[in-house]
C-alpha positions as CSV (number, residue, x, y, z in Angstrom):
1,M,0.0,0.0,0.0
2,K,1.3,3.5,-0.9
3,I,1.4,5.7,2.2
4,A,2.4,9.2,3.0
5,Y,3.8,10.4,6.3
6,F,3.6,14.1,7.2
7,D,6.5,14.9,9.5
8,C,5.3,18.2,11.0
9,F,8.2,19.2,13.3
10,S,7.7,22.9,12.3
11,G,4.0,22.7,12.0
12,A,1.8,22.7,8.9
13,S,0.0,25.1,6.6
14,G,-1.8,24.7,3.3
15,D,1.1,26.1,1.3
16,M,3.6,24.0,3.2
17,I,1.6,20.8,2.4
18,L,1.4,21.8,-1.3
19,G,5.1,22.6,-1.4
20,A,6.0,19.3,0.1
21,L,3.9,17.3,-2.4
22,L,5.5,19.2,-5.3
23,D,8.9,18.5,-3.8
24,A,8.1,14.8,-3.5
25,G,7.2,14.5,-7.2
26,F,3.7,16.0,-7.8
27,A,4.3,17.6,-11.2
28,E,3.8,21.4,-11.4
29,G,2.1,21.0,-14.7
30,K,-0.5,18.7,-13.1
31,L,-1.1,21.3,-10.4
32,R,-1.6,24.0,-13.0
33,E,-4.2,21.8,-14.8
34,Q,-6.1,21.4,-11.5
35,L,-6.1,25.1,-10.9
36,A,-7.3,25.8,-14.4
37,A,-10.2,23.5,-13.7
38,L,-11.4,25.9,-11.0
39,H,-12.3,28.5,-13.7
40,Q,-11.2,31.4,-11.6
41,G,-9.3,33.6,-14.1
42,D,-5.6,34.2,-14.0
43,I,-3.9,32.5,-11.1
44,H,-0.2,33.2,-10.9
45,L,1.6,30.3,-9.4
46,Q,5.2,30.7,-8.4
47,V,7.1,27.5,-7.4
48,R,10.7,28.0,-6.4
49,R,13.6,26.5,-4.3
50,V,14.4,28.3,-1.0
51,Q,16.5,27.7,2.0
52,R,15.0,27.3,5.4
53,G,17.6,26.7,8.2
54,G,20.0,25.0,5.9
55,L,17.4,22.8,4.2
56,S,16.4,23.2,0.6
57,A,12.7,23.2,0.2
58,T,9.9,24.0,-2.3
59,Q,7.9,27.2,-1.7
60,V,4.6,27.8,-3.3
61,Q,3.3,31.4,-3.7
62,I,0.0,32.3,-5.2
63,A,-0.9,35.7,-6.7
64,I,-4.4,36.4,-7.9
65,E,-5.2,39.6,-9.9
66,Q,-8.8,39.9,-9.0
67,H,-9.9,41.3,-5.6
68,Q,-10.9,38.4,-3.4
69,P,-14.2,39.0,-1.5
70,E,-15.0,37.5,1.9
71,R,-16.9,34.4,1.0
72,R,-19.6,32.4,2.7
73,L,-19.8,28.6,2.6
74,A,-22.4,28.7,-0.3
75,E,-20.0,30.7,-2.5
76,I,-17.1,28.4,-1.8
77,E,-19.4,25.4,-2.6
78,A,-20.3,27.1,-5.9
79,I,-16.7,27.5,-6.9
80,I,-15.8,23.8,-6.2
81,Q,-19.0,22.3,-7.6
82,G,-18.8,24.5,-10.7
83,S,-15.2,23.3,-11.4
84,D,-14.0,20.5,-13.6
85,L,-12.2,18.8,-10.8
86,P,-12.6,15.1,-10.3
87,R,-15.7,14.3,-8.2
88,S,-13.7,12.7,-5.5
89,I,-11.6,15.8,-5.0
90,Q,-14.7,18.0,-5.1
91,N,-16.4,15.9,-2.4
92,R,-13.3,15.9,-0.1
93,A,-12.7,19.6,-0.5
94,L,-16.4,20.3,0.3
95,N,-16.1,18.2,3.4
96,I,-13.1,20.2,4.6
97,F,-14.8,23.6,4.1
98,H,-17.9,22.3,5.8
99,R,-15.8,21.4,8.9
100,L,-14.2,24.8,8.8
101,A,-17.6,26.5,8.7
102,Q,-18.8,24.4,11.6
103,V,-15.9,25.3,13.9
104,E,-15.9,29.0,12.9
105,G,-19.6,29.1,13.5
106,H,-19.3,27.5,16.9
107,I,-16.5,29.9,17.9
108,H,-18.4,33.1,16.8
109,G,-21.9,31.9,17.7
110,L,-23.2,31.6,14.1
111,L,-24.7,28.9,11.9
112,P,-22.2,27.4,9.5
113,E,-24.0,29.0,6.5
114,Q,-23.7,32.4,8.1
115,V,-20.0,32.3,8.6
116,H,-17.9,34.7,6.6
117,F,-14.6,33.1,5.7
118,H,-12.2,36.1,6.2
119,E,-8.6,34.8,5.9
120,L,-9.9,31.3,4.9
121,G,-12.2,32.5,2.1
122,G,-9.6,33.6,-0.3
123,L,-9.0,31.7,-3.5
124,D,-5.5,30.9,-2.2
125,T,-7.0,28.8,0.6
126,I,-9.2,26.9,-1.9
127,I,-6.1,26.3,-4.0
128,D,-4.2,25.0,-1.0
129,V,-7.0,22.5,-0.3
130,V,-7.7,21.4,-3.8
131,G,-4.0,21.3,-4.7
132,G,-3.2,19.2,-1.6
133,L,-5.9,16.7,-2.4
134,A,-4.8,16.5,-6.1
135,G,-1.2,16.0,-5.1
136,L,-1.9,13.0,-3.0
137,N,-4.1,11.6,-5.7
138,E,-1.4,12.1,-8.4
139,L,1.2,10.4,-6.2
140,G,-1.1,7.4,-5.7
141,V,-1.2,7.8,-1.9
142,E,-3.8,5.4,-0.4
143,Q,-3.2,6.2,3.3
144,V,-1.9,9.2,5.2
145,I,-0.3,9.2,8.7
146,V,0.7,12.4,10.5
147,S,3.1,13.1,13.3
148,P,2.0,14.8,16.5
149,L,1.5,18.5,15.8
150,P,3.5,21.3,17.5
151,L,1.6,24.4,18.6
152,G,3.2,27.8,19.2
153,R,2.2,30.6,21.5
154,G,1.5,34.3,21.1
155,F,-1.2,36.1,19.2
156,V,-2.3,36.4,15.5
157,D,-4.0,39.3,13.9
158,T,-7.4,38.6,12.3
159,R,-10.4,40.5,11.2
160,H,-11.8,39.9,14.7
161,G,-8.8,41.5,16.2
162,P,-5.8,39.7,17.9
163,L,-6.6,36.1,18.8
164,P,-4.5,33.8,21.0
165,L,-2.3,31.1,19.5
166,P,-3.1,28.3,18.9
167,A,-5.9,29.9,16.9
168,P,-9.4,28.9,18.2
169,A,-10.3,27.3,14.9
170,T,-7.1,25.3,14.8
171,L,-7.7,23.9,18.3
172,A,-11.3,23.0,17.5
173,L,-10.1,21.1,14.4
174,L,-7.4,19.3,16.4
175,Q,-9.6,17.7,19.0
176,D,-8.3,14.1,19.8
177,V,-5.1,14.7,17.9
178,P,-1.7,14.3,19.6
179,L,-0.2,17.7,20.2
180,V,3.1,19.0,21.6
181,G,3.8,22.5,22.9
182,S,6.5,24.7,21.4
183,E,8.3,27.7,22.9
184,L,8.2,29.5,19.5
185,Q,6.0,32.7,19.6
186,V,4.5,32.1,16.2
187,E,1.6,30.3,14.5
188,L,2.9,26.9,13.6
189,V,-0.3,25.1,12.5
190,T,-2.8,27.1,10.6
191,P,-6.6,26.3,10.4
192,T,-6.1,25.3,6.7
193,G,-3.3,22.9,7.6
194,A,-5.2,21.5,10.6
195,A,-8.3,21.0,8.4
196,L,-6.4,19.2,5.7
197,L,-4.4,16.9,7.9
198,T,-7.2,15.9,10.2
199,D,-9.4,15.1,7.2
200,L,-6.7,13.1,5.5
201,A,-5.1,11.3,8.4
202,A,-5.9,7.6,9.1
203,S,-3.9,8.0,12.3
204,F,-1.3,10.1,14.1
205,G,1.9,8.9,15.6
206,P,5.6,8.0,14.8
207,I,6.9,7.1,11.4
208,P,5.4,3.8,10.4
209,A,7.2,0.8,9.0
210,M,7.6,1.7,5.3
211,R,10.0,1.5,2.4
212,I,10.7,5.2,1.5
213,E,10.5,6.0,-2.2
214,R,10.4,9.8,-2.0
215,V,11.0,12.6,0.5
216,G,9.7,16.2,0.0
217,Y,10.2,19.4,1.9
218,G,7.6,22.2,1.7
219,A,8.7,25.7,2.9
220,G,6.9,28.0,5.2
221,S,6.7,31.7,4.5
222,R,9.0,32.9,7.4
223,D,12.4,32.1,8.9
224,L,12.4,30.5,12.3
225,P,15.1,29.4,14.7
226,I,14.5,25.9,13.4
227,P,14.0,24.9,9.7
228,N,10.5,26.1,8.8
229,V,9.6,23.2,6.6
230,L,7.1,20.4,6.4
231,R,8.5,17.0,5.4
232,I,6.6,14.3,3.6
233,L,7.8,10.7,3.3
234,V,6.1,8.6,0.5
235,G,6.6,4.9,0.2
236,E,5.1,1.4,0.5
237,T,4.2,-0.5,3.6
238,P,6.1,-3.7,3.9
239,G,3.0,-5.8,4.6
240,P,0.5,-7.4,2.2
241,K,-0.9,-5.0,-0.4
242,D,-4.5,-5.7,0.7
243,S,-3.8,-4.4,4.2
244,Q,-3.3,-1.0,5.8
245,V,-1.2,0.2,8.7
246,E,-3.0,1.5,11.8
247,T,-1.1,3.4,14.5
248,L,-2.6,2.4,17.9
249,V,-1.8,2.6,21.6
250,Q,-1.4,-0.4,23.8
251,L,-1.9,0.1,27.6
252,E,-0.9,-2.7,30.0
253,T,-0.6,-3.2,33.7
254,N,0.1,-6.1,36.0
255,I,-2.5,-6.7,38.7
256,D,-2.2,-9.2,41.6
257,D,-4.8,-8.0,44.2
258,L,-8.1,-7.4,42.4
259,N,-11.2,-9.4,43.0
260,P,-11.5,-11.5,39.8
261,Q,-15.2,-10.9,39.7
262,F,-14.5,-7.2,38.9
263,Y,-12.8,-7.9,35.5
264,D,-16.0,-8.3,33.6
265,Y,-17.2,-4.9,34.8
266,V,-13.9,-3.3,34.0
267,M,-13.8,-4.7,30.5
268,A,-17.4,-3.5,29.9
269,R,-16.4,0.0,30.9
270,L,-13.3,-0.1,28.8
271,F,-15.1,-1.2,25.7
272,A,-17.8,1.4,26.2
273,A,-15.0,4.1,26.3
274,G,-13.5,3.0,23.0
275,A,-11.2,0.1,23.6
276,L,-10.6,-1.9,20.4
277,D,-9.4,-5.1,22.2
278,I,-8.8,-6.3,25.7
279,T,-6.8,-9.3,26.8
280,L,-6.2,-10.9,30.3
281,S,-3.2,-13.2,30.6
282,P,-2.0,-15.1,33.7
283,I,1.6,-14.2,34.7
284,L,4.0,-14.7,37.6
285,M,5.5,-11.6,39.2
286,K,8.4,-11.3,41.5
287,K,8.5,-13.7,44.4
288,N,6.4,-16.0,42.2
289,R,3.2,-14.1,42.9
290,P,0.4,-15.1,40.5
291,A,-1.1,-12.1,38.7
292,T,-3.0,-11.0,35.7
293,L,-1.6,-9.0,32.7
294,L,-4.3,-6.6,31.5
295,Q,-3.7,-5.2,28.0
296,V,-5.9,-2.7,26.2
297,L,-5.6,-1.7,22.5
298,C,-7.1,1.6,21.5
299,A,-6.9,4.6,19.2
300,P,-4.4,7.3,20.4
301,G,-7.2,9.7,21.1
302,D,-8.9,7.3,23.5
303,S,-5.9,6.4,25.6
304,D,-6.3,9.0,28.3
305,A,-9.9,8.2,29.0
306,L,-9.1,4.5,29.2
307,M,-6.2,5.0,31.6
308,A,-8.5,7.0,33.9
309,I,-10.9,4.0,34.0
310,L,-8.0,1.6,34.8
311,F,-6.8,3.8,37.6
312,A,-10.4,4.2,39.0
313,E,-11.6,0.6,38.6
314,T,-8.6,-1.5,39.3
315,S,-5.9,-1.7,42.0
316,T,-3.1,-0.7,39.7
317,L,-0.7,2.1,40.6
318,G,1.0,2.3,37.2
319,I,0.2,1.8,33.5
320,R,2.6,1.2,30.7
321,K,1.8,2.9,27.4
322,Q,3.4,2.3,24.0
323,I,2.7,3.2,20.4
324,V,2.1,0.1,18.2
325,E,1.4,-0.6,14.6
326,R,-1.3,-3.0,13.4
327,Q,-1.4,-4.4,9.9
328,A,-5.1,-4.8,9.2
329,L,-7.2,-5.8,6.2
330,A,-9.7,-3.3,4.9
331,R,-13.0,-4.4,6.2
332,A,-16.7,-3.5,6.4
333,I,-19.8,-4.3,8.3
334,W,-22.7,-5.7,6.1
335,E,-26.2,-6.7,7.1
336,V,-27.5,-10.0,5.8
337,R,-31.0,-11.5,6.1
338,T,-31.6,-15.0,7.4
339,P,-34.7,-17.0,8.1
340,Y,-34.3,-15.9,11.8
341,G,-33.9,-12.2,11.1
342,P,-31.3,-9.7,9.9
343,L,-27.8,-9.7,11.5
344,R,-24.5,-8.0,10.9
345,V,-21.4,-9.7,9.4
346,K,-17.8,-8.5,9.3
347,I,-16.2,-9.0,5.9
348,A,-12.6,-8.3,4.5
349,Q,-11.0,-8.9,1.2
350,I,-7.6,-10.6,0.7
351,A,-5.1,-10.2,-2.1
352,S,-6.0,-13.5,-3.8
353,G,-9.4,-12.2,-4.6
354,G,-11.1,-14.1,-1.8
355,Y,-12.6,-12.8,1.4
356,K,-12.9,-13.5,5.1
357,A,-16.3,-13.1,6.7
358,A,-17.7,-13.8,10.1
359,P,-21.2,-13.2,11.6
360,E,-21.4,-10.9,14.7
361,Y,-21.7,-13.2,17.7
362,E,-24.0,-10.9,19.6
363,D,-26.5,-10.8,16.7
364,C,-26.4,-14.5,16.3
365,A,-26.9,-15.1,20.0
366,R,-29.8,-12.7,20.2
367,L,-31.6,-14.4,17.3
368,A,-31.0,-17.8,18.7
369,L,-32.6,-16.8,22.0
370,E,-35.5,-15.0,20.3
371,K,-36.3,-17.9,18.0
372,N,-35.4,-20.7,20.5
373,V,-33.0,-22.4,18.0
374,P,-29.4,-23.7,18.4
375,L,-26.8,-21.0,18.0
376,R,-24.9,-23.0,15.4
377,Q,-28.0,-23.1,13.3
378,V,-28.2,-19.3,13.2
379,Y,-24.4,-19.2,12.4
380,Q,-24.9,-21.6,9.5
381,A,-27.8,-19.6,8.1
382,A,-25.7,-16.4,8.4
383,E,-22.8,-18.0,6.5
384,Q,-25.1,-19.1,3.7
385,A,-26.6,-15.6,3.5
386,I,-23.1,-14.2,3.2
387,Q,-22.4,-16.5,0.2
388,D,-25.6,-15.6,-1.4
389,L,-25.0,-11.8,-1.0
390,L,-21.4,-12.0,-2.3
391,A,-22.6,-13.9,-5.4
392,R,-24.9,-10.9,-6.2
393,N,-22.6,-8.0,-4.9
394,P,-18.9,-8.6,-5.0
395,F,-17.2,-7.1,-2.0
396,T,-15.0,-4.0,-2.4
397,P,-13.5,-2.4,0.8
């Protein structure tokens, strides 16, 4: 699988993302074709090499002859929907601007359709979004992973007056995203950069296992004490081509003095709070004390809430936390109909063209109880329904 890793050690903005993609092999001519598809008159695009803290990087500057009005969401929608861009890029770009409108509306007490995009409504922002999406498409990227994002301090001038950094819109877009503070008194992550990366990212974390094919550097507009560039790594995951890499967190703790009856309740609370998997393993601790190893797998954004549950509901005094990678097949949940009623099945495709499918246990157990039939009978009916459905509708993840 072709993946891209955005290494945001100096933050991220729309023009930095676009510059990094161009530096990594996105052809400037292809970008100009996408800009022409917007039908917005003369757009002067300047792509040049610059130095940022000793690193050579690509800088993108956009000049537009016409005066740019402050646009509302409907006007931005009209530009994107009236373009000749591929439908997939249009839909993704619209989703990004819808999210921007929602967070701006929440911050200023307005409905999304009432929001005036001041700094974000210019054609240069639309170009950053559309160009970034087109670049990933042209490079054949199937999955995006992003590093934790650094946030600077200070204030930024806006139409609403000085606002504290990180900008309120940026913070709203970065909920549940791993963040790190920076001592730099400057805006490191812009709302456009935050909107693009959070929409694109399958996960956030360290550099995944990959075979690097290309590296690109996109330059920011100012000089900083550190190289003001965004780095992108493009390459292939080493696993099977029909799988994808997921960056997850594993929490674990050794417990030797908890009432065993409590584990069922603890697991129920953990699953309700977002745990993806939980395992209990018997172990021997020092002095040969029997204990239980409790391991919880979760998305990075859920780890803090799950640790709070472990501290509150178990006797542990410490929890180990580590970033792990999971190679997972693309999968989906389908509903099939059986003589006993509808139930859900999990299905995944493998490289050979075959598939793996399994009925959801809870659904099968519920139907078996409701219909007073053996559980295995419901399972067999579900497996036959899967075969019948796949014969009519081949699975595509």
